[in-house]
LOFIDO-917562 format. One line per field, with one value per residue: residue number from 1; x, y, z of N, C-alpha, C in turn; residue in one letter. Coordinates in steps of 0.1 Angstrom, whole numbers, padded with zeros to 4 digits. Layout:
<nodes>
num c(NUM/...);
n_X c(X/...);
n_Y c(Y/...);
n_Z c(Z/...);
ca_X c(X/...);
ca_Y c(Y/...);
ca_Z c(Z/...);
c_X c(X/...);
c_Y c(Y/...);
c_Z c(Z/...);
residu c(A/...);
</nodes>
This chain:
<nodes>
num c(1/2/3/4/5/6/7/8/9/10/11/12/13/14/15/16/17/18/19/20/21/22/23/24/25/26/27/28/29/30/31/32/33/34/35/36/37/38/39/40/41/42/43/44/45/46/47/48/49/50/51/52/53/54/55/56/57/58/59/60/61/62/63/64/65/66/67/68/69/70/71/72/73/74/75/76/77/78/79/80/81/82/83/84/85/86/87/88/89/90/91/92/93/94/95/96/97/98/99/100/101/102/103/104/105/106/107/108/109/110/111/112/113/114/115/116/117/118/119/120/121/122/123/124/125/126/127/128/129/130/131/132/133/134/135/136/137/138/139/140/141/142/143/144/145/146/147/148/149/150/151/152/153/154/155/156/157/158/159/160/161/162/163/164/165/166/167/168/169/170/171/172/173/174/175/176/177/178/179/180/181/182/183/184/185/186/187/188/189/190/191/192/193/194/195/196/197/198/199/200/201/202/203/204/205/206/207/208/209/210/211/212/213/214/215/216/217/218/219/220/221/222/223/224/225/226/227/228/229/230/231/232/233/234/235/236/237/238/239/240/241/242/243/244/245/246/247/248/249/250/251/252/253/254/255/256/257/258/259/260/261/262/263/264/265/266/267/268/269/270/271/272/273/274/275/276/277/278/279/280/281/282/283/284/285/286/287/288/289/290/291/292/293/294/295/296/297/298/299/300/301/302/303/304/305/306/307/308/309/310/311/312/313/314/315/316/317/318/319/320/321/322/323/324/325/326/327/328/329/330/331/332/333/334/335/336/337/338/339/340/341/342);
n_X c(1019/0995/1005/0991/0960/0955/0931/0909/0892/0866/0861/0864/0852/0836/0830/0841/0867/0868/0863/0887/0909/0898/0904/0930/0966/0980/0962/0952/0940/0947/0943/0913/0884/0867/0881/0903/0889/0880/0911/0921/0906/0904/0917/0941/0941/0963/0954/0951/0924/0901/0897/0916/0940/0926/0931/0963/0954/0931/0913/0909/0888/0856/0860/0863/0866/0867/0889/0919/0947/0959/0971/0967/0968/0971/0969/0971/0962/0986/1006/0993/1001/0991/1000/1016/1015/1018/0991/0982/0979/0974/0998/1011/1012/1005/1010/0982/0969/0958/0975/1008/1028/1051/1084/1082/1056/1058/1077/1062/1046/1059/1072/1048/1042/1060/1059/1035/1038/1050/1058/1065/1057/1057/1057/1048/1056/1037/1053/1056/1065/1095/1117/1117/1116/1137/1155/1147/1143/1167/1171/1156/1161/1147/1137/1141/1151/1142/1147/1120/1109/1088/1070/1059/1039/1035/1007/0994/0996/0996/0983/1001/1026/1033/1036/1057/1078/1080/1104/1122/1119/1093/1076/1082/1068/1039/1031/1034/1014/0992/0986/0974/0948/0934/0905/0890/0878/0851/0847/0828/0834/0856/0865/0877/0905/0916/0916/0932/0957/0962/0966/0987/1005/1010/1024/1049/1053/1059/1044/1014/0984/0951/0933/0945/0936/0910/0904/0911/0893/0871/0881/0879/0850/0844/0857/0847/0817/0821/0830/0858/0873/0885/0878/0893/0894/0915/0910/0905/0887/0863/0879/0894/0923/0942/0941/0937/0933/0926/0929/0914/0915/0913/0924/0941/0958/0961/0981/0967/0971/0973/0977/0981/0981/1001/0994/0984/1007/1026/1011/1013/0993/0990/1006/0985/0968/0972/0982/0958/0944/0960/0952/0928/0929/0948/0954/0930/0937/0961/0983/1001/1003/1024/1027/1049/1069/1095/1112/1132/1133/1104/1104/1119/1104/1075/1092/1098/1077/1088/1082/1087/1114/1097/1108/1099/1099/1100/1096/1105/1101/1111/1106/1095/1086/1120/1116/1100/1110/1132/1120/1108/1128/1142/1120/1121/1146/1148/1132/1143/1163/1154/1140/1162/1174/1159);
n_Y c(1127/1128/1124/1090/1086/1081/1058/1046/1013/1015/1037/1032/1023/0989/0979/0993/0995/0963/0960/0970/0953/0930/0936/0944/0947/0931/0907/0891/0872/0876/0902/0911/0928/0912/0891/0903/0913/0892/0882/0906/0925/0953/0965/0989/1017/1024/1049/1058/1079/1086/1112/1122/1120/1135/1164/1160/1142/1152/1137/1113/1087/1072/1044/1017/1016/1034/1039/1040/1029/1009/1002/0977/0975/0956/0960/0962/0974/0983/0986/1011/1022/1025/0996/0980/0952/0914/0892/0864/0838/0852/0855/0876/0911/0943/0967/0978/0982/0990/0994/0987/0990/1021/1033/1057/1058/1038/1049/1066/1060/1039/1061/1073/1053/1052/1074/1074/1051/1038/1015/0990/0959/0936/0933/0918/0923/0911/0892/0903/0925/0927/0932/0961/0969/0958/0979/1005/1002/1008/1038/1041/1046/1032/1015/0978/0951/0924/0891/0871/0841/0820/0790/0787/0770/0759/0760/0763/0739/0706/0679/0653/0668/0684/0663/0652/0666/0665/0656/0628/0611/0619/0609/0586/0584/0592/0572/0550/0560/0557/0532/0526/0531/0557/0574/0601/0634/0663/0687/0707/0714/0719/0713/0686/0689/0706/0690/0673/0688/0695/0671/0660/0678/0705/0701/0704/0730/0759/0781/0777/0792/0797/0812/0810/0786/0791/0818/0803/0786/0803/0813/0799/0791/0817/0815/0795/0804/0826/0812/0809/0785/0755/0723/0695/0660/0631/0595/0560/0537/0552/0567/0593/0605/0624/0664/0690/0722/0748/0781/0794/0817/0840/0830/0816/0790/0787/0771/0768/0757/0722/0693/0659/0625/0601/0578/0590/0603/0584/0571/0588/0608/0636/0644/0626/0641/0666/0657/0648/0676/0687/0679/0677/0710/0717/0740/0749/0767/0792/0796/0775/0787/0773/0788/0787/0779/0784/0769/0745/0714/0718/0733/0717/0695/0711/0717/0696/0689/0706/0728/0764/0786/0821/0849/0873/0906/0916/0940/0954/0975/0997/1026/1035/1053/1054/1041/1021/1009/0995/0981/0960/0953/0940/0918/0906/0895/0878/0860/0848/0840/0816/0799/0790/0774/0756);
n_Z c(0899/0927/0961/0977/0997/1031/1037/1065/1072/1071/1054/1025/0995/0989/0963/0946/0953/0953/0922/0913/0917/0907/0882/0879/0869/0881/0899/0933/0952/0978/0985/0983/0991/1010/1016/1033/1051/1067/1076/1087/1100/1109/1086/1068/1040/1012/0988/0956/0941/0911/0915/0928/0905/0886/0880/0871/0851/0831/0813/0823/0830/0848/0844/0850/0879/0907/0918/0916/0920/0947/0979/1001/1038/1062/1092/1132/1165/1190/1217/1220/1199/1162/1141/1111/1095/1087/1082/1093/1066/1045/1019/1006/0997/0980/0960/0938/0905/0872/0853/0847/0878/0879/0889/0901/0907/0927/0946/0957/0972/0990/1003/1016/1030/1047/1061/1073/1095/1120/1130/1114/1116/1101/1063/1031/0997/0966/0944/0917/0922/0924/0915/0910/0934/0948/0936/0945/0972/0988/0991/1009/1043/1066/1065/1068/1050/1034/1017/1005/0997/0973/0955/0924/0900/0865/0850/0827/0807/0792/0812/0811/0801/0825/0848/0839/0840/0869/0896/0896/0921/0930/0909/0916/0942/0937/0920/0941/0961/0945/0942/0968/0967/0974/0983/0973/0978/0976/1001/1025/1050/1073/1098/1104/1088/1106/1126/1121/1116/1140/1157/1145/1133/1144/1173/1162/1161/1173/1195/1187/1184/1197/1187/1156/1142/1145/1131/1106/1102/1100/1081/1057/1059/1047/1023/1009/1009/0986/0968/0965/0963/0972/0998/1003/1004/1018/1016/1034/1037/1050/1064/1075/1061/1051/1043/1018/1015/0993/0976/0949/0925/0901/0879/0896/0917/0951/0974/1007/1032/1044/1061/1073/1089/1098/1083/1060/1053/1047/1028/1008/1005/1006/0978/0957/0965/0955/0926/0914/0917/0900/0871/0872/0868/0854/0827/0830/0850/0854/0873/0899/0934/0959/0982/1000/1033/1048/1050/1041/1036/1027/1007/0992/0988/0969/0951/0935/0917/0900/0901/0902/0916/0933/0935/0964/0980/1013/1042/1070/1100/1122/1142/1166/1196/1219/1245/1242/1215/1225/1243/1222/1205/1225/1231/1207/1207/1226/1213/1193/1208/1218/1196/1186/1206/1205);
ca_X c(1003/0996/1005/0982/0952/0951/0915/0904/0880/0852/0861/0868/0836/0843/0826/0849/0877/0871/0864/0900/0916/0894/0909/0946/0975/0982/0956/0953/0928/0943/0935/0898/0880/0860/0894/0912/0883/0888/0920/0928/0894/0908/0929/0934/0946/0971/0947/0951/0917/0900/0894/0932/0943/0921/0944/0969/0950/0921/0906/0911/0872/0858/0855/0857/0867/0869/0901/0932/0957/0955/0980/0960/0972/0964/0974/0963/0971/0996/1015/0988/0998/0989/1011/1012/1013/1011/0986/0982/0973/0979/1010/1018/1000/1016/1003/0974/0964/0953/0984/1018/1037/1060/1094/1075/1042/1061/1082/1054/1036/1064/1071/1035/1037/1071/1054/1018/1039/1061/1063/1059/1064/1062/1050/1056/1053/1037/1067/1059/1068/1105/1128/1114/1116/1153/1159/1140/1142/1178/1166/1146/1171/1143/1131/1141/1146/1145/1141/1119/1103/1073/1072/1048/1039/1030/0995/0990/1005/0988/0989/1016/1036/1030/1039/1074/1088/1080/1112/1123/1112/1081/1065/1078/1061/1026/1031/1033/0999/0981/0987/0966/0935/0925/0892/0893/0861/0854/0839/0824/0837/0869/0870/0888/0915/0919/0916/0948/0968/0965/0973/0998/1016/1013/1036/1061/1052/1060/1030/1001/0973/0937/0929/0951/0924/0893/0906/0911/0874/0860/0887/0875/0837/0841/0861/0836/0806/0825/0831/0870/0888/0880/0881/0898/0906/0919/0902/0910/0876/0857/0882/0899/0940/0946/0934/0943/0930/0930/0922/0913/0910/0920/0936/0958/0954/0967/0983/0967/0969/0970/0975/0986/0988/1009/0988/0982/1025/1031/1004/1017/0979/0989/1008/0978/0958/0978/0988/0946/0938/0968/0951/0915/0929/0960/0945/0918/0941/0974/0995/0997/1015/1026/1030/1059/1071/1106/1114/1139/1127/1090/1105/1122/1089/1071/1102/1100/1068/1087/1076/1101/1111/1097/1113/1092/1106/1097/1102/1099/1106/1109/1106/1089/1098/1128/1114/1088/1116/1142/1114/1104/1140/1148/1113/1125/1157/1148/1124/1154/1170/1142/1143/1174/1175/1147);
ca_Y c(1121/1133/1109/1087/1087/1066/1055/1034/1005/1020/1049/1024/1016/0978/0977/1002/0983/0948/0960/0973/0942/0922/0938/0945/0938/0911/0905/0878/0867/0882/0914/0914/0935/0902/0883/0913/0917/0877/0882/0916/0935/0971/0968/1008/1012/1039/1049/1072/1074/1090/1126/1129/1119/1142/1178/1153/1138/1155/1128/1102/1086/1066/1032/0999/1020/1051/1036/1040/1024/1007/0993/0973/0976/0950/0969/0964/0982/0975/0998/1019/1030/1012/0988/0970/0935/0906/0881/0845/0834/0863/0852/0887/0924/0954/0980/0967/0985/0985/0994/0982/1003/1024/1039/1071/1055/1031/1057/1078/1048/1040/1073/1076/1041/1055/1088/1068/1046/1046/1004/0978/0944/0929/0935/0913/0927/0906/0887/0908/0944/0923/0939/0974/0978/0961/0996/1016/1002/1013/1052/1044/1034/1036/1002/0965/0947/0909/0884/0856/0829/0810/0784/0790/0759/0764/0751/0761/0729/0694/0670/0646/0678/0688/0650/0650/0675/0657/0644/0612/0608/0625/0600/0571/0584/0593/0557/0545/0564/0553/0516/0527/0533/0563/0579/0616/0640/0678/0692/0718/0711/0724/0708/0675/0696/0711/0680/0668/0697/0694/0663/0657/0687/0715/0702/0707/0742/0768/0787/0776/0801/0788/0821/0803/0778/0801/0823/0793/0785/0818/0819/0785/0795/0828/0814/0784/0810/0837/0802/0810/0777/0741/0718/0678/0649/0613/0587/0550/0531/0561/0574/0608/0605/0634/0673/0702/0735/0753/0791/0796/0831/0850/0823/0810/0783/0788/0761/0777/0751/0709/0682/0644/0614/0591/0568/0597/0603/0572/0566/0598/0613/0648/0638/0617/0651/0674/0652/0653/0684/0694/0671/0684/0718/0723/0747/0760/0778/0794/0791/0768/0790/0767/0794/0780/0784/0790/0754/0738/0706/0716/0734/0708/0690/0715/0722/0685/0686/0710/0741/0773/0797/0828/0857/0884/0916/0918/0946/0959/0993/1000/1035/1037/1057/1047/1030/1008/1005/0987/0967/0953/0947/0929/0906/0896/0889/0865/0850/0842/0827/0806/0793/0784/0763/0740);
ca_Z c(0908/0936/0969/0978/1009/1039/1045/1072/1066/1070/1043/1017/0990/0983/0951/0937/0957/0939/0909/0910/0926/0898/0866/0877/0860/0887/0911/0942/0962/0997/0985/0982/1011/1025/1025/1044/1065/1076/1081/1091/1098/1109/1078/1063/1026/1009/0976/0944/0930/0899/0921/0924/0893/0878/0881/0860/0837/0831/0806/0828/0831/0857/0831/0860/0890/0911/0927/0901/0927/0960/0983/1018/1047/1076/1113/1144/1178/1197/1227/1215/1185/1148/1133/1099/1099/1077/1088/1089/1054/1039/1019/1004/0991/0975/0949/0927/0895/0864/0848/0854/0888/0878/0902/0902/0917/0939/0952/0962/0983/0999/1011/1024/1041/1057/1068/1084/1103/1130/1131/1105/1120/1088/1052/1022/0985/0956/0937/0906/0925/0935/0907/0913/0948/0947/0931/0953/0986/0996/0995/1023/1049/1072/1060/1067/1034/1038/1002/1007/0986/0977/0945/0914/0895/0855/0847/0813/0795/0798/0828/0809/0807/0838/0854/0829/0849/0881/0898/0897/0932/0928/0899/0921/0952/0930/0918/0951/0964/0935/0945/0982/0967/0979/0978/0971/0984/0981/1017/1033/1062/1075/1112/1101/1079/1117/1133/1116/1117/1153/1165/1140/1129/1158/1183/1159/1153/1186/1193/1176/1189/1191/1171/1143/1142/1147/1119/1090/1104/1096/1065/1049/1051/1036/1005/1003/1006/0981/0958/0956/0967/0979/1004/0994/1012/1008/1030/1032/1044/1054/1073/1067/1065/1048/1036/1016/1013/0977/0974/0933/0922/0893/0872/0904/0927/0964/0984/1015/1043/1043/1067/1070/1095/1098/1075/1050/1052/1043/1014/0999/0999/0999/0965/0951/0961/0943/0915/0906/0913/0886/0862/0869/0864/0836/0811/0839/0857/0845/0881/0915/0940/0968/0988/1007/1047/1051/1054/1033/1031/1021/0998/0979/0980/0962/0940/0932/0912/0888/0904/0899/0929/0933/0953/0972/0993/1029/1047/1083/1103/1139/1148/1175/1207/1218/1253/1231/1205/1235/1246/1213/1202/1235/1229/1196/1210/1235/1206/1188/1218/1222/1187/1182/1218/1206);
c_X c(1007/0995/0993/0974/0953/0940/0918/0895/0871/0847/0859/0854/0844/0842/0837/0861/0883/0867/0882/0905/0912/0901/0927/0955/0976/0980/0958/0945/0926/0943/0917/0897/0875/0869/0903/0903/0880/0900/0930/0917/0896/0917/0922/0939/0955/0964/0951/0935/0916/0902/0906/0938/0933/0930/0954/0966/0936/0909/0909/0898/0869/0852/0849/0858/0869/0887/0914/0945/0957/0967/0972/0973/0971/0973/0961/0970/0977/1005/1008/0986/0996/1001/1010/1018/1010/1005/0988/0975/0968/0993/1017/1007/1008/1008/0996/0966/0964/0963/0997/1026/1048/1069/1085/1067/1045/1065/1072/1048/1041/1070/1061/1036/1051/1067/1045/1026/1052/1070/1054/1065/1066/1051/1055/1047/1049/1050/1068/1065/1087/1119/1128/1118/1128/1163/1158/1147/1156/1182/1160/1152/1168/1137/1142/1139/1152/1141/1135/1115/1096/1075/1057/1048/1028/1018/0994/0995/0992/0990/1000/1024/1043/1039/1056/1082/1087/1100/1110/1113/1096/1071/1067/1070/1043/1020/1020/1014/0985/0975/0977/0951/0926/0915/0889/0876/0866/0842/0836/0828/0851/0879/0880/0899/0924/0924/0929/0956/0969/0971/0988/1009/1019/1027/1049/1067/1054/1050/1017/0995/0960/0936/0934/0937/0906/0893/0903/0900/0866/0865/0880/0858/0836/0850/0852/0821/0813/0829/0845/0879/0875/0890/0884/0900/0904/0917/0901/0897/0871/0861/0893/0916/0945/0937/0941/0934/0933/0926/0919/0905/0915/0929/0947/0954/0970/0966/0981/0973/0967/0975/0975/0984/0995/1006/0991/0997/1028/1027/1008/1008/0980/0997/0998/0968/0961/0978/0969/0939/0947/0959/0940/0917/0942/0950/0934/0924/0958/0986/0992/1008/1013/1025/1040/1068/1088/1114/1121/1134/1112/1094/1110/1110/1082/1077/1099/1084/1069/1078/1089/1095/1112/1100/1101/1102/1097/1102/1098/1106/1100/1115/1099/1098/1107/1125/1106/1099/1127/1133/1110/1121/1144/1131/1120/1136/1160/1137/1128/1158/1161/1141/1154/1176/1169/1153);
c_Y c(1123/1118/1108/1086/1078/1071/1046/1026/1012/1030/1041/1016/1004/0975/0981/0995/0968/0948/0962/0960/0933/0923/0942/0938/0925/0914/0892/0880/0871/0896/0921/0915/0921/0893/0892/0913/0904/0880/0893/0924/0952/0975/0983/1000/1025/1040/1059/1069/1084/1109/1132/1133/1131/1158/1175/1151/1142/1144/1115/1094/1075/1051/1019/1006/1033/1050/1036/1028/1024/1000/0988/0972/0968/0957/0960/0971/0979/0989/1009/1029/1018/1010/0981/0958/0925/0897/0869/0844/0841/0864/0871/0904/0929/0962/0974/0979/0982/0988/0989/0998/1006/1034/1050/1067/1050/1037/1064/1069/1047/1050/1078/1066/1046/1065/1085/1058/1045/1024/0996/0967/0938/0927/0933/0921/0912/0906/0896/0921/0937/0930/0954/0980/0972/0968/1002/1015/1009/1030/1056/1033/1029/1016/0990/0954/0927/0899/0870/0849/0818/0797/0782/0776/0762/0754/0751/0753/0714/0690/0662/0656/0677/0676/0646/0656/0669/0650/0630/0607/0609/0616/0586/0571/0583/0580/0549/0548/0558/0537/0517/0531/0541/0572/0595/0624/0653/0676/0707/0724/0710/0718/0695/0676/0699/0703/0675/0677/0692/0686/0655/0666/0702/0717/0703/0725/0752/0779/0790/0781/0794/0800/0821/0800/0782/0807/0813/0788/0792/0822/0810/0785/0808/0828/0803/0794/0820/0822/0808/0795/0764/0734/0704/0674/0635/0604/0572/0541/0537/0570/0587/0607/0616/0647/0684/0715/0746/0766/0787/0812/0838/0844/0814/0804/0787/0777/0764/0770/0735/0703/0668/0636/0606/0581/0575/0603/0593/0568/0579/0606/0628/0649/0634/0631/0658/0670/0656/0664/0693/0689/0672/0703/0730/0726/0753/0770/0778/0791/0783/0775/0775/0773/0791/0783/0785/0777/0747/0725/0703/0720/0726/0699/0696/0716/0708/0682/0701/0729/0750/0782/0808/0841/0870/0892/0918/0930/0946/0973/0993/1014/1046/1045/1049/1034/1020/1000/0994/0976/0958/0944/0934/0914/0896/0887/0870/0854/0840/0830/0813/0791/0785/0775/0752/0727);
c_Z c(0920/0946/0973/0993/1016/1043/1054/1065/1065/1055/1029/1009/0984/0971/0941/0939/0947/0926/0905/0911/0911/0887/0870/0872/0869/0901/0917/0948/0976/0994/0986/0993/1017/1025/1032/1054/1077/1084/1087/1092/1100/1095/1071/1046/1022/0991/0970/0936/0919/0905/0919/0913/0886/0876/0867/0849/0836/0824/0810/0833/0843/0850/0846/0869/0894/0918/0912/0910/0942/0966/0999/1023/1060/1084/1121/1154/1186/1206/1222/1203/1168/1141/1125/1103/1092/1083/1087/1077/1042/1034/1014/0995/0979/0971/0936/0917/0880/0847/0859/0866/0880/0890/0908/0912/0928/0951/0962/0977/0994/1008/1019/1036/1052/1067/1080/1092/1113/1130/1117/1112/1107/1074/1039/1009/0974/0950/0922/0906/0930/0927/0908/0927/0951/0947/0938/0966/0993/0998/1006/1034/1061/1076/1061/1059/1038/1022/1008/0996/0986/0960/0932/0902/0879/0855/0835/0800/0803/0809/0823/0807/0814/0848/0848/0835/0866/0883/0898/0909/0933/0925/0906/0935/0946/0926/0929/0961/0953/0938/0963/0982/0972/0979/0981/0974/0986/0996/1016/1045/1067/1088/1109/1097/1093/1127/1129/1116/1136/1162/1155/1135/1137/1171/1180/1153/1169/1186/1188/1183/1187/1185/1161/1140/1137/1131/1107/1099/1095/1078/1057/1046/1044/1026/1001/0996/0992/0966/0950/0963/0967/0994/1001/1004/1008/1022/1024/1042/1055/1066/1068/1071/1061/1041/1029/1014/1001/0979/0954/0932/0907/0883/0882/0911/0938/0969/0995/1031/1041/1056/1062/1084/1091/1085/1059/1046/1042/1029/1004/0996/0995/0983/0955/0950/0952/0928/0906/0910/0902/0877/0861/0862/0854/0823/0816/0843/0854/0854/0892/0923/0957/0983/1005/1019/1037/1055/1044/1028/1024/1010/0987/0979/0975/0947/0931/0920/0900/0889/0905/0911/0924/0947/0955/0984/1003/1036/1064/1087/1116/1145/1160/1188/1214/1233/1243/1222/1212/1237/1237/1208/1214/1232/1219/1196/1218/1227/1202/1197/1218/1207/1184/1199/1215/1196);
residu c(M/S/P/P/T/L/L/Q/R/H/Q/I/D/D/E/A/W/N/A/L/I/E/H/S/V/H/P/V/I/Y/A/Y/T/W/Y/L/D/C/V/S/P/D/W/Q/A/L/I/V/D/N/A/Q/D/A/E/I/N/P/A/S/Q/R/N/I/S/T/Y/L/I/V/M/P/L/P/V/R/K/K/W/G/T/T/I/V/H/Q/P/L/F/C/Q/Y/L/G/L/F/S/Q/K/E/I/S/E/E/I/L/T/L/F/L/E/S/L/N/R/C/F/A/Y/V/S/V/Y/D/F/H/P/R/H/T/S/L/L/Q/K/L/L/P/I/F/P/D/F/E/V/R/K/K/A/T/H/W/L/N/L/E/K/S/H/A/E/L/T/S/C/Y/S/H/D/R/Q/K/N/L/K/K/S/K/K/C/N/W/Q/C/S/K/S/K/E/V/E/P/L/I/A/L/F/R/E/N/H/A/F/K/I/Q/N/V/K/E/S/A/Y/V/L/L/H/S/L/A/N/T/V/L/K/Q/K/A/G/S/L/Q/Y/A/S/L/R/G/E/I/H/A/G/V/M/I/L/E/K/N/G/T/G/I/Y/I/F/N/A/A/D/E/I/G/R/K/G/N/A/R/T/F/L/L/D/R/Y/F/Q/R/N/T/G/Q/L/E/T/F/D/F/E/S/P/E/V/E/S/I/A/R/F/Y/Q/S/F/G/A/E/C/K/S/F/I/S/I/K/K/N/K/L/P/F/P/L/R/Q/L/Q/E/F/R/Q/W/V/L/S/R/L/R/T/S/T);
</nodes>
């Protein structure tokens, strides 16, 4: 197979791209053009299409899409150069194809990524790529490799089977939540969720930029327009105390954002909302991805629902010219010192 071609956003055929994502072996909502346009408007991609494949496989036909394999690359401009970075609300990407990715194909894409970009801030691959990447990345010394994890819950079972896998504490807290008489509702308004986060969570996280809230607002509107998710709130006497935003696409639910005030936390409102969601969607969806942050206490909370840890690979690269590389390394050192001192 020929090496992939690097395309700019305006060169990408949306219909062909989205058809491939929809019919790929491991589709994920983050990879659709409309989602990428929201979280990284200037994204690029490495692509192998039917035209490139024709010399090797003359019998290939354009049955579903003109694209055979794609690798979306969120990018931005910094220091006058284009860098690859993993944007907010986009947990992982990787390669998408109607067939399983082979070692040869993944090697070609890694070679092209390495050749085309001097700086990769962060790029996270789909968990389905983990075993293959662990085998191949040692031959790419320019990439710094890190393993991350999320938690997946199997929804291909009855709700009774699902709740039987909850930890003892989760079952106890669920019983407590039901005694609170939460009123649950769906909404098209993301502002209450953002307000809950600003007032109850933002102070615990360093450097939450206003642009993150603007992005979340835009993403919520986009997802609802595409009928690819929902906003759900838990209220008491007409006042909202907790909310969740869940993406839904290709048989997978993703716990993309949530927040709760003190009343919501004490009343286990998010446990109530999640269990209610699972009750409605067991047998309808295959998997629920908790999109776990790298916080041990939060990971334990997700595990308490019976979720399974799924590892995925993250890579970095810094081959910028020497002065820029030194400046970036110094900046990262300062940020790490600030985190450890707080």
